[in-house]
N, C-alpha and C positions, 0 to 999 in steps of 0.2 A: 448544450443546448441540444434540445431534442423536439421531434415531431413525431406524430404516428396518424395513420389512417387519412392521409391527405386526400385520397380519392379522387384524383385529378382536379381538384378545385384549385386550378393554377392561378385564377384571377379573382378579384374580390367578387362577393355576391351580396345581395340584399337579404337581410334578416332582421324582422321586425321594424322594418323602416329605415334601417342603417346599413352602409356597406361595411362588410367585414372581411377579413381573409386577404389572400393574395400572396403568392411566393414571391414577389419582388419586394414585397415588404419585408418578409422573413429574411430575404438576402440582405437587404440595409441592415436589419438588426444584427445579424451574424458578422458581417463586415465591421460593423461598430464596435462589436464585442471583442472581435480579434484585434482591433487597434488598441483596446483599452487593456486586454490581458494577454498573457503569453500561453497560457495553457488550456486554449478553449478545444473542446472536442464537440463535433457537430453529429448527431446521430438521429437516424430516422428507424422507426419499429415497424414498419411494413404496411402494406396496402396502399401505396402511392398511384397504383393504377384503378382505374375503374369508378365512374360516378359521375361524369359529366360528358357532354359532346365532344369536348377535347379528346378524351380518350377513344370515344366511339369513331372520330375522325383520324387520329392520328397514331392509335394503337400503341401508346406509351412512349412514342418518341419525344413528345413536348415534356413530360414528367421527367424523363431520363436526363434531357438536356437542361431543364430546370435544376434537377439537384446537382448535376455538374458545374453548374454557373454558381450556385450557392456555395460549393465546395464541401459538401457532406464528406465526413472521415469514415463513417461506417453506417451501411444500411442493411437492415434485417429484410428477409423476405416475408411478404404476407401472402395470404392464400389468393387474394385477388390478383396478383401478380401472375398466378397460372390460369387466369380466365380464358385464354387463347390456347392453352396448352404448354407444355414445357419446352418443345422445340421452338414455337415462337418466342417464348420468352427468353431463351438463350440467344436467338438473334437480336431481339432487342438489346439485351444486357450487354453486348459486345460493345456499345457505344458509351457503357458505363465508365466514369473516371474514379468510381469510389469502389471500396472493397464490400462485398456482398456476402452475407453470413448467414448460416443456419446450420447448426451441429447435428441436429437430429432428422436430417433428410439424405436419403440415398438417391443420388442422382446418376448412378453408374448406367442406368438405361439411355440416358442422353449426354453423351461425352462432352458435347459443347456448354452443357449447362455444369456438369461436373467439374470442367475447368475453370468456371467463373465462381462457383460458390464455395467458400472456405468455412470451415465450422468455427473458426475464431481467429483472432488476431491479439498481438501485444502493442501497446503504446508505451513507450518510456517518456515520463515527464519528470523533469528535475532529477533524473537518476532513478527515479522509482518506476517499476514495471507493473501495469495494469492490464490484464486480461479482460479482453471484450469477447462474450460468447454468445452466438446468435441461436434462438430457439423458435420454431415456428410452431402453430397449433399442433397438437396431436391429432386432430379431427380433420386433417387437411383432406384426407382421401374421401370424406363425406361432403366435403365444401366444393370440390372441383369435379366438374364431368370428365375431363380427359386429362390425365397427368402424363401421357406417354411411357408409363413405367416407373416413373418417379414415385416414390413411397416413403413413408415415415419409417424410422428405425425404432424398433420395440424388443431390444435385446432380453431375453427373459421375460418378455410380456411388459416390461417396464418402460414407459414412454421417458422416464426422466433419467434412465441410465446412461444415455449419450451425453447428457449434461453433466452426470456425476463424473463419468469418464474424463470429460474434456478439463473439469476442474482439477480432478486428481494428476492429469498430465502436467497442468502448471504448477500445483503444489509441490509436485516431485521436483521441479526446477527451482523452488524457492519463491515463487511469485503467491502472494496471499491476498492481494487485492482484486477482487472478482466482480466484473460488472456483466450482468446478463441483459441482452438485448431482446425483447422478447414480443413475438406476435402470439399471444396464447389467450389472452383476456385477463382481467384482474382477478377473478377467482381462481385461475390456474397459477398466476403469479404468486398469490398468498400460499398456495399449496406448495410450490417450488421454494419459496422462502422458509416455510415451515420444516420442510423435508431436507433441506441442504443448508445448514446454518453458514456455510463458508461464504455464501453469497452475499456481497455489500450492498449491491444496488441492483434493482430491475427497473430497467426503463421500458415500460410496457406500451402495448397496442391490443387491436383486434376487438375489444369490448367496447371502444368508444366512450371510456370512462374520463370525464372531466375532473381530475383530482385536484382541487385547489389546496387541499394540504396533502402532504405525503402520508402514505401508509408505513408503519415502523412495525416490523413482526421481530418479537424477542425471543432469544434461544436460551436454553439452560446453561450454557457455557458464558453468558453475560454479554455475548455479541448480538447486534441486530441487523436486520436486513430492510433497506428502504425501498419503497416502491412509488413510482411517478408514472404518469400518463397525462396527456393533454387535451383528450377528447377527440376531435375528428375535423376535417375538412378546413385544416390549416386556420383555424379559429383562433389558436393560441400557439405560442412558442414556449416550450419549457425552459427553464433557467435554473439548473441545478449547480451549487457551488458544494463540491464534494471534499470532504476533508477526513483524512484517516488517522488514527492513532498510533502508536509504536508498535503494536501488535498487527497491524495491517486491517484492524477492524474499522468501518465507517464510524465516524464520530457523530453522534445525535447532537450534540451540543453545538458544535463548530460547523454543520452541514446546513446549508439553506436552500430553499426550494421556493420558486415562485412561477405562476403562469404570467406571460406577458401577452395580453390581448391584441389581436393584429386587428387595428382600427382604421377607420379612413383618415385619421388625423397623423399616422405614421408616413415618413417618407418613403419612396421606393429606390430600389436598384432600377436606374434609368434602361440600362442595357437589357436588363432581363424583362423590364416592363414593356420595351419596344417588340421583343421577340415574341411574349406571351399575346400581346394585342395583335400583332401581325398575324399570327398563327388563328387567333380567334376570329379575325376578319375573314379569314379563308375556310372557316371551319363548315360554314352553312352553304349549301348550294346556290 
């Protein structure tokens, strides 16, 4: 289950006369899915900061607490997480209970952030190991005013080299199921998929693309890469049932993907709903 580009839309908002969105409703859906299935992985592809007065007032505290309450398993950094600088970001992320990924970013100039951000991680499901690798937009340094020395890795001038190296690291361990959590945008996601056939799934963000149907990129070796993305502002929750064949390739015939619209009719997680509405009530002077 996945989101991207929440942009501090923590509470429902009106669009075309209807209330939509809301993280407490996403929390309810995630909790319900976990009760029904054993192998649920909850992922966000970045830009959970910036976009509403909630972020302006609380500086990301609310969004991190909400992601903690929902119980995200993996979160990729987006460019807007750096809007107040890398040092500030590190301070806020210390409250996070979820792993934070980005393999192509050099955080050595900010040790606190370097200690929090991992390039990737492995989750073992039913005895099968799946590598999850984070990738942030290679245009980060043109998107953020002050990075405090944090920079994108471009070995040999190739922004994808860090991704290739990370995949090779896992392949050398015999892990052949590769999921990229990307805050690069759908066009660069397609480029990644075309350039690196060993990628099975890209959970995308950054371009705010609402993919009602997944994109499939075919490779000469017969394998395929699936690309998914939910749009933005917590309007929808992505629900991808991922299946692999015996070679570790994602199976197009057995894999399913859909977007679940976050509508007013959905129930809410009462505890998170109370927290968010209390925060909103103190948001304005």
